[in-house]
N, C-alpha and C positions, 0 to 999 in steps of 0.2 A: 260196277262189279257184275260178273257173270254168275247168276244164281242157278240157271238151269239150261240144258241143251236137249233138244229133240232132233234126232237124225233119221233120215230115211234114204235108203239106197245109195249110200256113199261108200265107195270102195268095197270092203268086205262086210260093211255094216248094213244089214237089212233094216232093222229098226233098233233104236236105242234111246233111252231117256236117262239122263244123269242129273242129279242135283249136287251142286258144288258147295264146299265149305267156303266161308268168307275169307279164310286165311290160306289153307293148303289142302289139296285133294290129291290122293295117290291112286295111280292106275297100275295094277300088277298083272303080268301075263307073259307067256312065252313069246319068243320071236315069231313074227308074222301072225299074231293073234288078233290084232286090231288096235293096239295101243296108239301107234302113230297115226292111224286113220282117224281116230278120234281127235287128236291134236290138229290134224290137217283140216278136218271139218270146221273146227272152231276158228282156226286161222283163216279159212276161206270166208267165213262170215265177217271177220274184221278187216280183211284185205281185198276180198274179191278175187283171190287167186290162191293157188296151193303153193306151199314152200317146197314141193317135190316135183310137180309137173306143170307145164304150161298149157297142156291140152285138157280142157274141161271134160271132154268125152271120156278120158281115161279115169275120171273120178267116179263115173257111174258104176254101180254094182253090176256084175255080169248079168245080162238079160233084162236089166231095168231100162225104162225109157225116161226116167227123171230122177233127180235127187233133190232133197229138201232139207234145209237146216233152219231150225227155229230156236231162238234163245230168249230167255228172260234176263233183262238187264236192270240192275238196281242202281240208281244214281247215288253217288257219294259226294260229300261236300269237298273233301280234300284228302290228300294222301296221308297226312299225319294224324288223321282221326284214329287210325289203327297203327300202333307202333310196330317196330321190327319184331321178327320172330326171336325166340330164345337163341342165343349164340350156339353154334354147333358144338363147341367144347362143353357148354353147359348141358347139352343133350347127350353127351357121351360119345361124341365123334370128334376126334382130333387126328392130325397126321401121325401122332405118336401112338394112337390106339386103333390099329387096323382090324380089331376083332369083329367089328360089324360087317366087314367085307367077307368074312368066312363063316360066320355063324349060320347054322341051318335054320331057315325060316321060310315057310311056304304059305300059300293061301290058307286062311283059317278054315276050320271045319264048318263053322256056322255061316252059311252064305244065303243071303236073301236075294231073290230074283228081282232085278229092277228093270229088266227089258220089257218093253211093251210097245204098242203101236205108236211110233213117234208122231204119226200124223194127227194125234189128238191136240197138237198145238196149233193147228192151222187156223182155227177160228180166232184165237187170240191174235194171230198175226194179220188177220183181216182177209183171209183167202176164202171165206164163206160169205162174203158180202152178197147182198141182193144185186141184181142187175141195175146198173145206173149209178152205183156208188163205187165207181172205179177210180183208179189213180189218174195222174195227169197224162196228157197225150204229148208232152213235149219230147223233143229229140232225146235219144238215150244219153244218159250222163256218162262222164268219163273221169276216171281217177287214174292218173298216170304214175308210173314208177312205184314209189313207196306205198301207194294206196291201191294198187292193182288196176291195170288198164282193163276195164270190163264194161261192155255195153249192157245196160240194164233196161229192159222194156217195161213200161208201165202196164197196169192191168188192162187198160184200154188197148194198148198195142197188142197185148196177148189175147184179146178177144175174151176177157174174163166175164163170165156170167154165172155166178155161183148161187142162183136162187134154188128154191125147192126142187129136188129131183135132178139137179145138176150133178155130174160125176167128175167135174174138174174144170180147170181154167178154160178149156175150149168147149165144155159142155157136152163132149162126146162120151158115149157109153164105153168106148174101148180105150180111153186115154190112160187107164191105169191109176187115176186119181180117185179119191173118195170124198164124199161130201158129208157135212153134218158131224164132223169130228168133235168130241167134247173138248172143253177147255182144260187148262191146267187144274189139277185138283189139290195137290199137296203143297202146303206152305212150310214144310219142314226146313229148318236151318236157314230161314230167311234172316237177313240183317235187320237190326232194329229200325223201326219206321223213322223216317226223317219228315218232319212236318211239311206238308205241301208237296211231297214227292211220292211217287209210286213206281212200281216196276213197269218197265216198258217191254213190250214184246216186239221183236224184230226177226225177220227171216229172209232167206234167199232160196229161190227155187230155180233149178236149171232143167229145161226140157226142150227137145226139138232144136237144139243149137242156140237157144235164147235163154237169157237169164232175167229174172225179175225180182225185185226186192220190195218188202213191205215194212213199215214201221208204224206201230200203234194203229193198225187197221187201215192204213192208207198206202197206196202205191207211191214209190219214190223213184225219181229218174236216174239215180246213181247210187253207188255203194258208199259214197262219202258220208251220208247221214248216219249209216250204221257204224262206219269206221270211226266217226267222231265220238260215238258213245261207247265203243269197245276198243280202247287202246290195248293192243295185244302183241306180244312178241314171243319168239320161240328160240330156244337154244337147243339145237339138235346135233346129232353126230356129224352132219355135213356142214356145220357152221364155219369150219376152217376155210371153206370156199370163199368166204368174205375177204380173206386175206390173199389167197393165191390166184383167184380168177380176176376177170375184168372189172370195169368200173360200174357196171349196171347194178350189181348187188350193193355196193357201197353207196352209190347215189340214192338208190331206193330206200335204204335204211336211214340215211341222213334225212331224206325228205319226209319219211314217216315221222321223225321227231319234230321237224319244222311244222308239219301239218297240225300236229297235236298241241302246239303251243302258240302258233301264229295263225289266227283265224282267217286272215286275208290271203294266206299263201295259196290255197287251192284255186281261188278265183284268178289270181295272177298267173299261176302256172297254166291254167286252161287258156287264158289269153295268149300266153307265150306259145303254147303248143299249137293253137289254131294258126297263129301267124307263121310258125315254123312249117307247118304242113303246106300253107299257101306259098311260102317262098320256095320250098322244095319243088312244088308243082310248077312254079314259074321257071325255075332252073331247068327242069326236065323238058319243058316245052319251048325253051329258048325265048321266053317272053322278053318284052322290051325292058331296058334298064329302068324306065320309069315305073313299071309294075314291080320289078324286083326291089327298087328303092323304096317304094311305098310300104311294102311289107317289112322292110328293114327298119323303118321308123317304129312300127308296132313292136317288132322284135326287141328293139333297143329299150323301149319304155317298159314293157312287161318283163323282159329278161333282166334288166338292171334292178328292178324291184324284187324279183325272185332272188337274185344274188345277194341283195342287201339283207333280206330275211335270213338267208342261209348263213351269211357271215356272222350276223348277230347271234344266231343259234350256236354256231360252232365256237364262238368266243365264250359263251356261257357254259358250253359243254366241256371244254378242254380241261378246266381244273378238276372236274369230277373224274374224267378219264384218267388223268395223271395220278390221282389219289388211288383209284381202284387198281390200275396197273402196278403201282408200287406195292400193293398187297399181293397181287396175283403173280407178277412176273419179276419185278425188281429192275433196277437199271434205269437208263434214260429212255423212256418209251413215250412217244407222242405221235400225233397225226398232223398232217399239213393239208389244208384245203386248197384245191386247185380249181379255179372258177370256170375253166373251159375256154379261156382266151388269155392273151398276155396280160399279166398283172398291171403293167404300166399303161394300158390302153383302155379307153372307154369302149363299151360294146359296139356302139355305132361305128367307131373308127375301125375296130377289128372286123366287123362285117364287110365294110367297104374294102379293106385291105385283102380280105379272103375271097372277094367276089370272083376273081379270075379262076382260082382253084375250085371254087364251088361250082362254077359253070362247067368246068372240065369234069368234075366228079358227079355233078348233078345232084348235090345235096349240101346242106349247110354244115360246115366243118368247125365252126366256133359258136360258142354260146353256152348257156347253163345246162343244156342237154348233154354237153361233153364234160361236165364237172366231175371231179373225182376226189377221193381222200387217199392220201399216201400215209401208210403206217410205217414209222421209223423206230428202230432200236439202235441206240448209240449212233444216230445219224445215218444209218444204213437201212435200205428197204427191208422190212420185216420178213417178207416172203423168202428172202435169200439167207436169213439168219436163224430161223427158228424151226423146230420140229412140228409135225402135225399136231401133237398135243398142245404145244405152245401157241400154235396158230389158233386153236380152239379157245384157249384162255384169252388170247388177245381179242378175238372177235366177241367173246362173251363179255369182256371188259367194256367194249364199246356199247353193247346193248345195256349192260347194267349201269353205265354212266348216264345213258338216256333216262333210265328209270329214276336214278338218283336226282337228276335235274328236275324231273317232274315233281318229286317230293319237295325239293327245295323251293319250287315255285308254287307249291300248294295246289297242284293239279290233282284230280282224282287218281287213285291208284290204277296202275296198269295191271293187266293179267300177264304173267310170265309163265310160259309152258316150257318144261324141261323134259326132253325126250332122251331117256337113258343117259343121265349126266355122267355116269361113270365110264362111258365109252371112250377109249383112247386116252384116259387120264390115270396116272398112278395115284396111289392113296394120298400122297402129300398134296398134289395139285387138286385133287377132288376135295380134300378137306378145306383148302384155301377157298375154292370156288363156292362151296356150300356155306362157308362162314360169311362171305361177302353177300351172297344171296339172302341169307337170313337177316342181315342188317338192313336191307332195303324193304320198306313196306310195299308189298305187292301181293296180289292174289296169285297163288302158285297152283299149277296143275302139273304133276310130276309122274312120269312113267318109269317103271323098272321091271326087270325080269324077276327080281326077288323083293320081298317086303323089306329086307334089310337095306336095300338101296334107297329107302325113303327116310332113313334115320336122320334126325337132326334138323328136319324141315318143318316140324310142328304139324305134321299131317293129322287131321282130325277126322277125315272121311276117306275110306278106301273102297276101290272097286277091283274085282278080278274079271279079266276078259279072256274068253276062249272062243275062237272062230267067230269073232265079231259080236259075241253076246256078252253083255256086261252084267255082273251081279254085285250087289252091295255086300261088303264084308262087314260083319257085325261082331 
């Protein structure tokens, strides 16, 4: 569970500190005020990438030379320790009662300033260590597709020396970093203590084209360690692209789910990716068939194992997807997993059969990296059958089915962020969506232009944001 976030120099946010409710937190503000930037920063921490931009330099606040995101994470035993939210109709929101969409309600008059120097979290994340207590020097970690392909330098790679008098990771006086920041101070709204467990501080920092990560005061070689502790997804106005665009988004989302329930998946995917890179290099340099064949053997072993885990996950996920789409869309809605090569062939055979084409194109054309999910409605491709709003409902259903599967398998709750859920949805469909969301135990962070947009989600803590500055609404 995410209990607190400290942000510095991310998008329009200069500094921000927010403490989240264990169940649901609301963020209210006008368009372009910083609501989505907050969600983007949280998402970056859990995925190593933005859901809006592939270029990390674009995430820097104008004029800043670094950004930093530090979070407090509280371990939970399992999802169903905390039950579902009150149903939307019990909270006064139904498709037959659209009054909440039109009632006038703005930010409350009593507002408490919660914005402070976000850098106060740095000591908890381990960035003020004395020289010599740095992280590992191993090669940068890699988390592909659903976990964000992001090279992460350790503190040693970064030249971190944060002793007395140091001004930042490089120790230079003009770096823009600060030393000796205080630790977290407030324990408000913390979850009940779990015997033997305590909050963990994790953070990511980007500067000079390099990214480094820390967990509990130590440098880590990849974002996967943070990702494993912070299962997080977002339903935003652009989620319809999951249906109408290419396979990358769908494969990424599928692999996010596999990663969080199959612990061996990441290691197998890394093995496969390394072999894929080497085979592609051999294809480009017209290496001997012996070299190409050698890498094909590793591709087959690792790739087949990756596919096996995906298939098992998809089979467990399908019933939840069908139940949720029945509530949101109706009709015969399902998805079909396409593994990336002919279903009646082993991967090794498919690689050999594709070798001539691969040599011509100088890249590997079959394998798990070409997998996809096809969404079908009444047996026809969904992208050709439904409106933009229905595409959003279909994509949301897939994410919600992933969260429902986590609950069924007693995994810790995920954090679900909703960015303006009313966008492109009529009152009826919005009511359906919020009802399903309320039935799934998850930590919610919801943005809206108006306070009325948070109705029915059990929001217990609210913030108002204006020009990147967040204030607690009391």
